[in-house]
DRENDREN-185607 format. One line per 10 residues: for each residue x, y, z of C-alpha. Coordinates in Angstrom, 2 decimals, decimal comma. Example, Ala and Ser with C-alpha at 12.3 -4.5 7.8 and 13.67 -1.06 7.14 Angstrom:
12,30 -4,50 7,80 ~ 13,67 -1,06 7,14
//
This chain:
89,81 143,89 182,58 ~ 87,79 142,69 179,44 ~ 84,45 141,52 178,82 ~ 83,20 138,99 176,15 ~ 80,14 138,68 174,46 ~ 78,36 141,16 176,35 ~ 74,29 141,28 175,64 ~ 73,17 144,97 176,52 ~ 69,80 146,37 177,89 ~ 69,13 148,99 175,64
65,94 151,71 174,90 ~ 65,76 154,82 172,69 ~ 63,10 157,54 173,17 ~ 62,22 160,75 170,92 ~ 60,09 163,46 172,92 ~ 58,38 165,92 170,16 ~ 57,36 168,73 172,67 ~ 55,19 170,47 169,70 ~ 53,17 166,90 169,61 ~ 53,64 166,29 173,03
54,39 162,72 171,79 ~ 56,59 159,84 173,40 ~ 58,00 157,39 171,11 ~ 60,00 154,30 172,27 ~ 62,07 151,67 170,79 ~ 60,99 148,96 173,32 ~ 58,41 148,87 176,18 ~ 56,26 151,17 174,31 ~ 52,61 150,49 176,36 ~ 51,62 152,78 178,74
52,33 151,08 181,79 ~ 55,59 150,75 180,51 ~ 57,79 153,71 179,33 ~ 61,79 154,01 179,38 ~ 62,18 153,89 183,07 ~ 60,87 149,92 183,39 ~ 64,28 148,41 182,33 ~ 62,58 144,62 182,09 ~ 61,07 146,15 178,92 ~ 64,18 147,31 177,36
65,36 145,73 174,00 ~ 68,32 143,61 173,47 ~ 71,60 145,07 172,00 ~ 74,03 142,30 170,72 ~ 77,57 142,25 169,15 ~ 79,68 144,55 171,24 ~ 82,71 142,38 172,70 ~ 85,94 142,51 174,18 ~ 85,74 145,99 175,79 ~ 88,41 147,07 178,04
88,63 149,68 180,25 ~ 91,36 151,42 182,40 ~ 90,80 150,84 186,75 ~ 88,41 153,21 188,01 ~ 91,09 155,76 190,41 ~ 89,97 159,52 190,85 ~ 91,55 161,25 193,69 ~ 90,50 164,96 194,50 ~ 92,18 166,88 197,39 ~ 90,96 169,80 198,44
92,22 172,95 200,82 ~ 90,41 175,63 201,90 ~ 91,37 179,28 203,55 ~ 89,45 181,98 204,17 ~ 88,45 184,46 207,35 ~ 85,01 184,84 209,36 ~ 83,68 187,72 211,51 ~ 80,53 188,18 213,69 ~ 79,39 191,04 215,33 ~ 79,64 191,33 219,51
75,68 190,24 220,04 ~ 76,78 186,57 218,34 ~ 77,75 185,65 221,84 ~ 75,75 183,08 223,29 ~ 74,86 181,86 219,65 ~ 77,30 178,80 219,18 ~ 79,00 181,61 217,10 ~ 82,52 183,41 218,67 ~ 82,63 187,36 218,05 ~ 85,42 188,67 216,58
87,42 188,10 213,48 ~ 88,85 184,65 213,18 ~ 91,10 182,96 210,33 ~ 89,76 179,76 208,62 ~ 91,99 176,87 207,22 ~ 90,66 173,41 206,42 ~ 91,19 170,46 203,86 ~ 90,31 167,21 202,75 ~ 90,06 164,23 200,17 ~ 87,63 162,09 198,58
88,90 159,25 196,35 ~ 87,27 156,53 194,31 ~ 88,56 153,28 193,11 ~ 87,37 150,70 191,51 ~ 87,77 147,15 192,67 ~ 85,57 145,29 189,78 ~ 83,79 146,51 186,94 ~ 80,54 146,27 188,65 ~ 82,35 147,17 192,48 ~ 83,15 150,85 193,84
85,09 151,47 196,39 ~ 84,77 155,51 197,91 ~ 86,46 157,18 200,43 ~ 86,49 160,57 202,22 ~ 88,60 162,50 204,60 ~ 86,52 165,77 205,90 ~ 84,13 165,86 203,39 ~ 83,52 168,74 201,61 ~ 79,77 169,52 200,90 ~ 79,79 173,08 199,18
78,92 172,68 195,97 ~ 75,19 170,38 196,97 ~ 72,04 172,14 195,72 ~ 70,21 173,97 198,53 ~ 66,94 173,13 199,52 ~ 63,77 173,95 198,23 ~ 61,14 176,02 200,67 ~ 58,17 174,58 202,19 ~ 55,71 175,19 204,84 ~ 54,49 172,55 206,66
50,66 171,97 207,25 ~ 50,95 169,03 209,15 ~ 52,36 167,85 212,57 ~ 54,27 165,51 210,61 ~ 57,80 166,06 209,48 ~ 58,81 167,05 205,95 ~ 60,88 165,02 203,82 ~ 63,87 167,01 201,86 ~ 65,75 164,85 199,41 ~ 69,12 163,94 199,70
71,95 166,24 197,65 ~ 75,02 165,75 198,53 ~ 77,01 163,90 196,23 ~ 78,98 161,24 198,59 ~ 75,52 159,94 199,46 ~ 73,88 159,98 195,92 ~ 76,37 157,77 193,81 ~ 75,13 154,73 194,07 ~ 72,29 155,49 196,31 ~ 70,04 153,08 195,35
71,58 150,23 196,22 ~ 70,82 151,11 200,30 ~ 67,51 151,83 199,75 ~ 64,65 150,11 201,82 ~ 61,14 151,61 201,75 ~ 58,56 151,39 204,63 ~ 55,85 151,85 202,81 ~ 54,35 154,97 203,15 ~ 54,85 157,90 200,76 ~ 58,60 158,62 202,07
59,24 156,30 204,61 ~ 62,52 154,81 204,73 ~ 64,48 152,46 207,18 ~ 67,84 154,22 206,26 ~ 68,05 157,79 205,51 ~ 71,62 159,44 204,60 ~ 70,71 162,86 206,01 ~ 70,14 162,06 208,96 ~ 74,69 161,55 208,77 ~ 76,10 164,97 208,70
73,60 167,59 209,37 ~ 72,25 168,61 212,50 ~ 68,63 167,98 213,06 ~ 67,58 170,77 214,96 ~ 69,17 173,76 212,43 ~ 69,71 172,15 208,99 ~ 73,68 173,25 209,93 ~ 76,74 170,96 208,54 ~ 78,25 168,60 211,52 ~ 81,82 168,22 210,25
82,65 164,27 208,71 ~ 85,69 163,22 209,83 ~ 85,62 160,55 207,60 ~ 83,63 158,15 205,63 ~ 83,91 155,08 203,18 ~ 81,61 153,27 201,27 ~ 81,74 150,19 198,78 ~ 78,61 149,60 196,35 ~ 78,18 147,42 193,88 ~ 77,13 143,51 192,74
78,65 140,17 192,83 ~ 76,53 137,75 190,84 ~ 73,18 137,71 191,78 ~ 73,97 139,68 194,39 ~ 73,59 143,85 195,33 ~ 75,89 144,95 197,86 ~ 76,07 147,92 200,33 ~ 78,28 148,74 202,77 ~ 78,91 152,25 204,51 ~ 80,97 153,44 207,55
81,12 157,47 207,79 ~ 81,98 158,88 211,88 ~ 81,29 162,95 212,68 ~ 83,09 164,73 215,30 ~ 81,18 166,89 217,77 ~ 79,51 169,95 216,48 ~ 77,59 172,44 219,25 ~ 75,21 170,32 220,19 ~ 76,01 167,29 218,36 ~ 78,08 165,05 220,31
80,35 162,69 218,15 ~ 78,88 159,61 216,59 ~ 79,65 156,62 214,03 ~ 77,27 155,19 211,30 ~ 77,35 151,78 210,07 ~ 75,49 150,60 207,60 ~ 74,77 146,98 205,58 ~ 72,88 146,02 202,78 ~ 72,18 143,27 200,80 ~ 69,99 142,52 198,01
69,46 138,71 195,94 ~ 68,11 139,52 192,38 ~ 65,67 137,10 191,51 ~ 62,97 136,65 188,56 ~ 61,86 139,85 186,39 ~ 62,95 142,64 188,99 ~ 61,68 140,25 191,78 ~ 64,33 140,17 194,81 ~ 64,77 139,36 198,21 ~ 67,12 141,61 201,02
68,28 142,84 204,41 ~ 69,61 145,47 206,03 ~ 71,40 146,04 208,84 ~ 72,30 149,53 210,58 ~ 74,19 150,66 213,45 ~ 74,76 154,49 214,93 ~ 76,74 155,10 218,31 ~ 77,50 158,53 219,77 ~ 79,09 160,29 222,20 ~ 75,48 161,37 223,94
75,72 159,30 227,44 ~ 72,01 159,13 227,69 ~ 71,71 158,12 224,15 ~ 74,30 156,10 223,09 ~ 73,42 153,51 220,41 ~ 70,19 153,42 218,01 ~ 70,27 150,10 215,73 ~ 67,98 149,22 213,23 ~ 67,43 145,46 210,96 ~ 64,97 144,70 208,56
64,25 142,14 205,63 ~ 62,02 142,73 202,60 ~ 60,85 141,26 199,41 ~ 59,55 142,29 196,24 ~ 57,89 139,33 193,87 ~ 56,45 140,30 190,24 ~ 53,96 138,01 188,58 ~ 52,40 138,24 185,33 ~ 54,56 140,98 184,80 ~ 51,61 143,19 185,91
51,10 142,87 189,81 ~ 53,62 143,42 192,31 ~ 53,71 141,76 195,87 ~ 56,15 143,15 198,38 ~ 56,67 142,73 202,10 ~ 58,92 143,89 205,24 ~ 59,59 143,23 208,63 ~ 62,02 145,63 210,77 ~ 62,87 146,50 214,10 ~ 64,61 148,97 216,10
66,91 149,14 218,86 ~ 67,40 151,92 221,67 ~ 68,74 152,88 224,92 ~ 65,87 152,50 227,79 ~ 63,63 151,06 225,34 ~ 62,80 146,96 225,46 ~ 59,14 146,99 223,38 ~ 57,31 148,48 220,79 ~ 60,19 148,75 218,34 ~ 58,81 147,16 215,53
57,77 147,95 212,29 ~ 55,70 145,32 209,66 ~ 53,94 146,01 206,61 ~ 52,42 144,20 203,50 ~ 51,23 145,33 200,38 ~ 50,31 144,77 196,32 ~ 50,25 147,02 193,19 ~ 48,60 146,19 189,67 ~ 48,46 148,18 186,76 ~ 47,62 147,92 183,51
46,67 150,53 180,42 ~ 43,54 151,35 182,13 ~ 43,68 150,66 185,60 ~ 46,14 150,74 188,56 ~ 45,42 149,92 192,28 ~ 47,34 149,29 195,40 ~ 46,84 148,38 198,91 ~ 49,43 148,34 201,92 ~ 49,28 147,39 205,37 ~ 51,27 148,40 207,56
51,58 148,03 212,05 ~ 54,38 150,42 213,45 ~ 55,01 149,87 217,22 ~ 54,77 152,90 219,50 ~ 58,90 153,09 220,09 ~ 59,73 152,15 216,80 ~ 62,85 154,68 215,99 ~ 65,13 154,33 213,35 ~ 67,39 157,46 214,06 ~ 69,34 156,85 211,07
66,21 156,38 208,82 ~ 63,09 158,62 208,02 ~ 59,18 157,92 209,26 ~ 56,53 160,33 209,32 ~ 54,57 158,66 212,37 ~ 54,93 156,00 214,65 ~ 52,20 154,03 216,83 ~ 50,02 153,11 213,52 ~ 48,11 151,04 212,27 ~ 48,34 152,35 208,45
45,84 150,97 206,10 ~ 45,99 152,71 202,38 ~ 44,46 151,50 199,56 ~ 44,01 153,88 195,98 ~ 42,72 153,21 192,60 ~ 42,61 154,47 189,43 ~ 40,78 154,67 186,44 ~ 42,62 155,71 182,92 ~ 40,39 155,86 179,74 ~ 41,25 157,31 176,73
37,83 158,37 175,15 ~ 38,10 158,72 171,44 ~ 37,66 163,03 172,21 ~ 39,23 165,29 169,72 ~ 42,03 167,04 171,61 ~ 41,36 164,83 174,34 ~ 44,10 162,32 175,51 ~ 43,03 160,55 178,41 ~ 40,63 160,81 181,75 ~ 41,62 159,98 185,10
39,40 159,38 187,85 ~ 41,25 158,24 191,23 ~ 40,00 157,24 194,75 ~ 41,84 156,49 197,69 ~ 41,48 156,01 201,42 ~ 43,98 156,50 204,61 ~ 42,95 154,98 207,59 ~ 45,31 155,47 210,73 ~ 44,50 154,72 213,82 ~ 47,01 153,53 216,95
48,03 150,38 218,23 ~ 45,12 150,82 220,68 ~ 43,01 151,28 217,69 ~ 42,19 154,67 218,39 ~ 42,01 156,69 215,13 ~ 44,37 159,49 214,95 ~ 44,26 160,54 211,27 ~ 42,31 159,68 208,41 ~ 42,00 161,11 204,80 ~ 39,97 159,78 201,86
39,81 161,76 198,45 ~ 38,23 161,79 194,88 ~ 40,02 163,10 191,88 ~ 39,57 164,11 188,38 ~ 42,08 164,87 185,78 ~ 42,18 164,86 182,32 ~ 44,66 165,42 179,81 ~ 44,91 167,38 176,59 ~ 46,83 166,41 173,33 ~ 49,06 169,54 173,25
50,21 168,99 176,94 ~ 47,56 171,27 178,65 ~ 45,97 169,43 181,94 ~ 43,02 169,85 184,70 ~ 43,99 168,10 188,39 ~ 41,09 168,67 190,61 ~ 40,36 166,97 193,96 ~ 36,39 166,72 194,27 ~ 36,28 166,43 197,22 ~ 39,18 165,60 200,24
38,26 165,01 203,90 ~ 40,37 164,94 206,47 ~ 40,12 163,52 210,24 ~ 43,10 164,69 212,57 ~ 43,39 164,15 216,53 ~ 45,96 165,95 218,20 ~ 48,06 164,75 221,31 ~ 49,90 167,60 221,81 ~ 49,66 171,40 220,69 ~ 50,73 171,93 217,14
52,90 174,93 216,57 ~ 51,62 176,01 212,71 ~ 53,52 179,46 212,47 ~ 55,64 181,37 214,97 ~ 53,25 182,12 218,32 ~ 50,30 179,78 216,74 ~ 49,59 177,04 218,29 ~ 46,80 174,81 217,74 ~ 44,91 172,93 220,75 ~ 45,19 169,50 221,54
41,65 167,74 220,37 ~ 40,02 166,00 217,85 ~ 39,53 167,82 214,15 ~ 37,53 167,10 211,27 ~ 37,58 169,31 207,92 ~ 36,97 169,01 203,71 ~ 38,73 170,35 201,24 ~ 38,33 170,91 197,65 ~ 41,45 172,02 194,47 ~ 41,33 173,16 190,93
44,62 173,02 188,59 ~ 45,00 173,96 185,56 ~ 48,13 173,55 183,69 ~ 48,95 175,39 180,15 ~ 50,17 173,68 176,90 ~ 53,50 172,49 176,95 ~ 54,37 172,91 173,27 ~ 54,78 176,67 173,97 ~ 57,78 178,94 175,27 ~ 56,04 180,53 177,86
54,05 177,66 180,10 ~ 52,64 177,98 183,32 ~ 49,88 176,38 185,96 ~ 46,96 177,60 188,42 ~ 46,34 176,06 191,82 ~ 43,76 177,00 193,97 ~ 43,16 174,91 197,35 ~ 40,01 176,20 199,11 ~ 37,45 175,15 202,53 ~ 38,05 174,28 206,12
40,82 173,47 207,76 ~ 40,85 172,03 211,22 ~ 38,20 174,65 213,18 ~ 39,06 177,41 210,77 ~ 39,99 178,39 207,26 ~ 42,84 177,91 204,71 ~ 43,25 179,06 201,13 ~ 46,25 178,34 199,18 ~ 46,73 179,83 195,81 ~ 49,82 179,11 193,74
51,36 180,06 189,91 ~ 54,34 178,97 188,53 ~ 55,84 179,82 185,32 ~ 58,36 178,49 182,56 ~ 59,22 180,95 180,03 ~ 62,33 179,16 178,01 ~ 63,35 182,52 175,64 ~ 65,48 180,30 173,23 ~ 67,77 177,09 173,54 ~ 70,38 178,74 176,25
68,21 180,70 178,46 ~ 65,28 180,22 180,50 ~ 63,17 181,23 183,83 ~ 61,11 179,58 185,85 ~ 58,94 181,28 188,25 ~ 56,78 179,49 191,19 ~ 54,75 181,47 194,11 ~ 52,50 179,88 196,73 ~ 50,28 182,05 198,93 ~ 48,18 180,62 202,24
45,35 182,67 203,84 ~ 45,00 181,32 207,05 ~ 41,79 182,30 209,51 ~ 42,14 180,29 213,18 ~ 39,75 181,01 215,47 ~ 43,08 181,09 217,81 ~ 45,42 183,62 219,33 ~ 47,28 185,34 216,25 ~ 45,42 182,87 213,64 ~ 44,23 185,47 211,30
47,70 185,78 209,16 ~ 49,40 184,60 205,49 ~ 52,63 183,00 204,19 ~ 54,59 183,39 200,92 ~ 56,21 180,70 199,58 ~ 57,79 181,36 196,40 ~ 61,37 181,13 194,30 ~ 62,87 182,69 190,83 ~ 65,67 180,61 188,85 ~ 67,84 181,99 185,73
69,50 179,21 184,07 ~ 71,74 179,69 180,91 ~ 74,05 177,22 178,82 ~ 76,69 179,15 177,16 ~ 77,40 175,29 175,42 ~ 77,17 172,14 176,32 ~ 79,79 172,19 179,10 ~ 79,31 175,63 180,27 ~ 76,20 176,46 182,50 ~ 75,24 179,22 184,90
71,83 178,92 187,32 ~ 71,17 181,69 189,98 ~ 68,15 180,45 192,57 ~ 65,97 183,53 194,96 ~ 64,05 181,68 197,60 ~ 61,47 183,64 200,16 ~ 59,44 182,08 203,14 ~ 58,07 184,74 205,06 ~ 57,56 181,54 207,56 ~ 61,30 182,36 208,35
62,73 185,07 210,68 ~ 64,37 186,54 207,66 ~ 62,36 185,44 204,48 ~ 64,96 185,18 201,36 ~ 67,66 182,84 200,39 ~ 69,74 183,30 197,21 ~ 72,56 180,66 195,38 ~ 74,24 180,97 192,20 ~ 76,61 178,63 190,33 ~ 78,17 178,65 187,36
78,74 174,64 186,50 ~ 81,90 173,59 183,83 ~ 82,30 169,88 182,75 ~ 85,02 169,00 180,54 ~ 84,78 167,08 177,36 ~ 86,50 163,24 178,09 ~ 90,02 163,24 177,83 ~ 90,66 166,96 178,93 ~ 91,97 167,77 182,60 ~ 90,00 170,01 184,66
91,74 173,67 185,01 ~ 89,66 174,20 187,99 ~ 86,91 173,36 190,23 ~ 84,98 176,57 192,38 ~ 82,66 176,20 194,42 ~ 80,28 178,81 196,49 ~ 77,18 180,10 196,96 ~ 75,90 183,60 198,90 ~ 72,63 183,61 201,03 ~ 70,30 185,25 203,25
68,60 182,76 205,16 ~ 66,92 181,81 208,69 ~ 65,73 178,60 210,40 ~ 62,11 178,71 210,18 ~ 59,28 178,27 212,73 ~ 58,09 175,66 210,64 ~ 60,81 173,09 210,02 ~ 59,97 169,98 211,13 ~ 63,02 167,93 209,06 ~ 66,78 168,99 208,28
67,27 171,57 205,98 ~ 70,47 171,95 204,07 ~ 71,78 175,36 204,63 ~ 74,26 177,12 206,80 ~ 72,93 177,78 210,82 ~ 72,46 181,36 211,90 ~ 70,69 182,90 214,70 ~ 69,11 186,07 215,20 ~ 72,27 187,68 215,06 ~ 73,25 189,83 211,51
76,84 187,70 210,60 ~ 79,58 188,07 207,58 ~ 80,96 184,63 206,61 ~ 83,41 185,25 203,69 ~ 84,97 182,22 202,70 ~ 87,70 183,60 200,18 ~ 90,09 180,78 198,15 ~ 90,34 177,08 198,38 ~ 92,89 175,39 196,68 ~ 91,71 171,78 195,00
94,16 169,20 192,90 ~ 93,53 166,02 191,49 ~ 94,31 163,32 189,55 ~ 92,03 161,61 187,03 ~ 91,31 158,95 184,41 ~ 87,95 159,95 183,89 ~ 85,35 162,57 183,02 ~ 85,26 164,82 185,90 ~ 83,08 167,80 186,55 ~ 83,97 171,70 187,37
81,96 174,11 189,00 ~ 82,63 177,85 189,56 ~ 80,72 180,55 191,55 ~ 81,24 184,53 190,89 ~ 83,50 186,62 192,79 ~ 82,56 188,72 195,94 ~ 82,02 191,70 193,89 ~ 79,63 189,63 191,39 ~ 78,07 188,59 194,52 ~ 77,13 191,72 195,79
75,62 192,39 192,64 ~ 73,32 189,65 192,07 ~ 72,24 190,43 195,94 ~ 71,21 193,88 194,67 ~ 69,57 191,90 191,47 ~ 67,87 190,08 193,98 ~ 66,00 192,92 195,83 ~ 65,09 194,91 192,96 ~ 63,30 191,47 192,11 ~ 61,81 190,94 195,42
60,66 194,53 195,32 ~ 58,68 194,90 192,13 ~ 57,57 191,55 192,51 ~ 56,70 190,98 195,88 ~ 56,85 193,92 197,53 ~ 58,60 193,07 200,20 ~ 61,73 194,97 202,11 ~ 64,64 192,82 202,68 ~ 66,96 192,95 205,84 ~ 70,49 193,09 206,11
71,37 189,62 205,02 ~ 72,57 187,17 207,72 ~ 74,51 185,09 205,53 ~ 77,43 185,72 202,99 ~ 79,71 182,75 201,75 ~ 81,98 182,19 199,06 ~ 84,33 179,82 198,80 ~ 86,62 179,40 195,34 ~ 88,51 175,92 194,85 ~ 90,90 175,62 191,88
91,30 172,01 190,78
//
């Protein structure tokens, strides 16, 4: 494949940390930045570019054993000793220079990162981002936002993950084609999963097309079809059309219309929305209006709420007064008003915020007032056996935040949020810190303490959510990271993950590809979205996947991963135990899960 007279969009960015200064070659205005592709410069003179056809094959084989105690009976896990063996293959094929096909059989997601622990303070679902490589590649093609913070018509985490436990649902096979043809951006995907526990077999088909207009504007269509072996819920379909129009570089107008089809439902399955945003160097403003039907249900998408006439407006002033050491001030206010389709108020929030950013990178972010109204139509299970009763609630909260200068080896931030919460009180205190000893080694620590005082049974309790992460770079190509997380809302509060990543230089064949993780984990009482982790119940069990052989053929740069052996995993577990005993005074239970996988490429 040859290219002639290509004009490249390019930009250059330099970050000078000691002065907290960002320099750009093009698009240097405050409202642009390096992410604004339309403001990049043009690079001429590179022509007659040739490349080999993209073709990558990565088969794998895995073998090992599992052992579960007798009390695992009745949990969906078979007691006793059993052998494990499986295998699969991933293929990546370049159809043309800007069109790529991906294929997968019996997909292995062992190398996906674990999710960051969260505690849900709202009756709505939590959003966790996609982290699996097959779905991440060219994921932007399938993006169909439904306004809101994270509402999506298509959300790939609904495929291959149990919606209740967060455990993996095995994928038989999948294929997708993504890229561009002329002025069209196209994406087609089909994935088939097999029956696993309470999850029946399912097939997911997705198609997306966008036609490029001027200056980042486009119009698009999307269709999604889910079929399953559940006799009472055999299909779910979603479709939509959207548009994004850019005027005068500062004004963006967007709109969409979508609908779903579910077995046994005949009405109230639409979601319509429109809005605009405007931004310049001293002001940002946006407004969104949306009407969601009571039966709108994209089962391969994500929405926080249905049955809503939602209005959201936000305005931010960004002056830069000529005051020594002060870079920018922000004065922000927003209003979210969400009655149901019968005009009965369900949720409302309005907030006034003050921010200040200083030249050395330090900042303050303070919510002067944050006023909530929430109507509960069903009891809200906040924590374990703590339920908030049905009713209308009104409360007010305040927030104080300070972040240290960013040009130091040690950076930190403090966060305190306080005030009323439903019909009681809640204090949220959080500290985050990063310490960079040198260019190779860094530590990241985060801890949040939520103290509840609620006038319900068991309403006086605390929840700790925290993490400790270490990163070490042996070289540009070899890095080690270890992550320990805790969440006392879970039955067992600690999980751990360690990864050694080896990225070979271009032109060298990879020698090995090792994946694995060890963890202590339990499904939590507060989880309201799928969490990428291994499923487990109250029982204690041990699973060790000992050796997985992976071989591959590649013409391009490959990535290799390696995880520590079982002995190192044991030592790591001891280290994490000591760390949490020192920092939190928390005594760990026996591990509910220990998992090791080694793969050779």
